[in-house]
FIDO-562761 format. One line per field, with one value per residue (C-alpha): chain; x, z, y; residue in one letter. Coordinates in Angstrom, 2 decimals. Layout:
c = [A / ...]
x = [X / ...]
z = [Z / ...]
y = [Y / ...]
r = [A / ...]
***
This chain:
c = [A / A / A / A / A / A / A / A / A / A / A / A / A / A / A / A / A / A / A / A / A / A / A / A / A / A / A / A / A / A / A / A / A / A / A / A / A / A / A / A / A / A / A / A / A / A / A / A / A / A / A / A / A / A / A / A / A / A / A / A / A / A / A / A / A / A / A / A / A / A / A / A / A / A / A / A / A / A / A / A / A / A / A / A / A / A / A / A / A / A / A / A / A / A / A / A / A / A / A / A / A / A / A / A / A / A / A / A / A / A / A / A / A]
x = [140.03 / 143.11 / 141.10 / 138.47 / 141.17 / 142.80 / 139.47 / 138.72 / 142.24 / 141.88 / 138.48 / 139.77 / 142.71 / 140.31 / 137.97 / 140.73 / 142.19 / 141.14 / 139.41 / 135.96 / 132.89 / 132.53 / 136.05 / 135.32 / 132.03 / 133.73 / 136.42 / 133.73 / 131.85 / 135.02 / 135.99 / 132.53 / 132.53 / 135.68 / 133.86 / 130.29 / 128.12 / 125.42 / 122.98 / 122.72 / 124.54 / 123.28 / 124.37 / 122.19 / 123.77 / 121.91 / 121.53 / 119.97 / 120.10 / 117.87 / 115.82 / 116.52 / 118.77 / 120.16 / 120.14 / 123.24 / 123.25 / 126.84 / 126.63 / 125.92 / 128.95 / 131.24 / 130.31 / 131.75 / 128.96 / 126.46 / 123.06 / 122.75 / 119.62 / 120.20 / 117.25 / 116.82 / 114.00 / 112.65 / 113.73 / 110.42 / 108.33 / 110.84 / 112.63 / 115.86 / 114.20 / 113.41 / 117.04 / 118.30 / 115.86 / 116.61 / 120.32 / 119.90 / 120.01 / 116.70 / 116.12 / 113.01 / 112.71 / 109.39 / 108.33 / 104.76 / 104.22 / 106.45 / 104.37 / 106.97 / 106.20 / 104.46 / 107.34 / 109.79 / 107.48 / 107.11 / 110.85 / 111.87 / 115.33 / 115.28 / 117.92 / 120.28 / 122.42]
z = [23.81 / 25.80 / 27.92 / 28.67 / 29.73 / 31.97 / 33.67 / 34.23 / 35.59 / 38.07 / 39.26 / 39.71 / 41.72 / 44.01 / 44.42 / 45.74 / 47.98 / 51.39 / 50.06 / 51.37 / 49.19 / 48.90 / 47.45 / 45.04 / 43.96 / 43.47 / 41.30 / 39.38 / 38.71 / 37.58 / 35.34 / 33.81 / 33.09 / 31.01 / 28.86 / 28.53 / 29.29 / 31.88 / 34.06 / 36.87 / 37.95 / 40.36 / 41.52 / 43.01 / 45.78 / 46.07 / 49.42 / 48.27 / 51.74 / 53.15 / 49.95 / 49.57 / 47.72 / 48.13 / 45.35 / 45.72 / 44.19 / 42.92 / 41.42 / 44.83 / 46.30 / 43.71 / 44.87 / 48.08 / 50.67 / 48.03 / 49.40 / 49.61 / 47.92 / 48.51 / 49.05 / 50.46 / 49.07 / 49.27 / 46.21 / 45.64 / 42.69 / 41.35 / 38.04 / 39.73 / 40.80 / 37.10 / 36.15 / 38.90 / 37.89 / 34.17 / 34.42 / 31.50 / 31.24 / 31.14 / 29.72 / 30.62 / 29.15 / 30.79 / 34.03 / 33.67 / 30.30 / 30.47 / 32.69 / 35.43 / 38.87 / 41.16 / 43.68 / 41.01 / 39.88 / 43.45 / 44.21 / 45.22 / 46.68 / 49.80 / 50.95 / 53.71 / 55.80]
y = [79.38 / 80.39 / 82.84 / 80.18 / 77.70 / 80.32 / 81.10 / 77.41 / 76.82 / 79.69 / 78.46 / 74.92 / 76.27 / 78.13 / 75.17 / 72.92 / 75.63 / 76.86 / 79.97 / 80.81 / 80.27 / 84.05 / 84.25 / 81.40 / 83.02 / 86.39 / 84.78 / 82.89 / 86.15 / 87.90 / 84.97 / 84.66 / 88.41 / 87.93 / 85.37 / 86.65 / 89.68 / 89.06 / 91.03 / 88.50 / 85.39 / 82.77 / 79.34 / 76.61 / 74.56 / 71.27 / 69.50 / 66.22 / 64.69 / 67.43 / 67.74 / 71.44 / 73.86 / 77.33 / 79.89 / 82.04 / 85.53 / 85.43 / 88.91 / 90.48 / 88.72 / 90.30 / 93.83 / 95.24 / 95.32 / 94.14 / 93.08 / 89.30 / 88.02 / 84.34 / 82.01 / 78.50 / 76.36 / 72.82 / 70.82 / 69.02 / 70.18 / 72.72 / 73.14 / 72.10 / 68.84 / 68.21 / 68.86 / 66.55 / 63.79 / 64.01 / 64.76 / 67.17 / 70.97 / 72.82 / 76.29 / 78.24 / 81.72 / 82.65 / 80.99 / 82.24 / 80.55 / 77.51 / 75.26 / 75.69 / 74.30 / 76.80 / 76.66 / 77.82 / 80.63 / 81.89 / 81.89 / 85.38 / 85.80 / 87.96 / 90.42 / 89.32 / 91.64]
r = [M / T / L / R / A / A / V / V / D / E / L / M / R / L / L / V / S / R / H / S / L / D / E / V / F / A / A / F / G / E / G / A / A / K / L / V / T / F / D / A / L / G / V / S / L / L / D / A / E / R / G / E / F / E / I / V / D / V / M / A / R / T / L / P / D / G / P / R / R / D / A / R / M / P / L / A / E / T / L / L / A / R / V / V / A / S / G / A / P / L / R / V / D / D / L / A / R / A / G / A / P / A / A / S / R / R / A / R / P / T / A / R / P]
***
């Protein structure tokens, strides 16, 4: 529990500071790695006013010169839209068999320089 509290404290410190998003994402990746093992880590940044969101490949941002595979998508008819509408978490283990919206199944992050 102490490690979890320390990670959360560090992330909160970064979020209220003047650090760049890349620095915050890198710290988030490092903190999460102290708590759990994972193969990939992404964050969705919702822009409700524009009706779209960006999927940020956090893992790539923790590696020096890592390829950016971020993606920007319309929010309508996606799994994230369901989460926003319901206000509840949603777990989907297999997009092909879960009745997921077509837009969410087609989402393929693309590399950025």
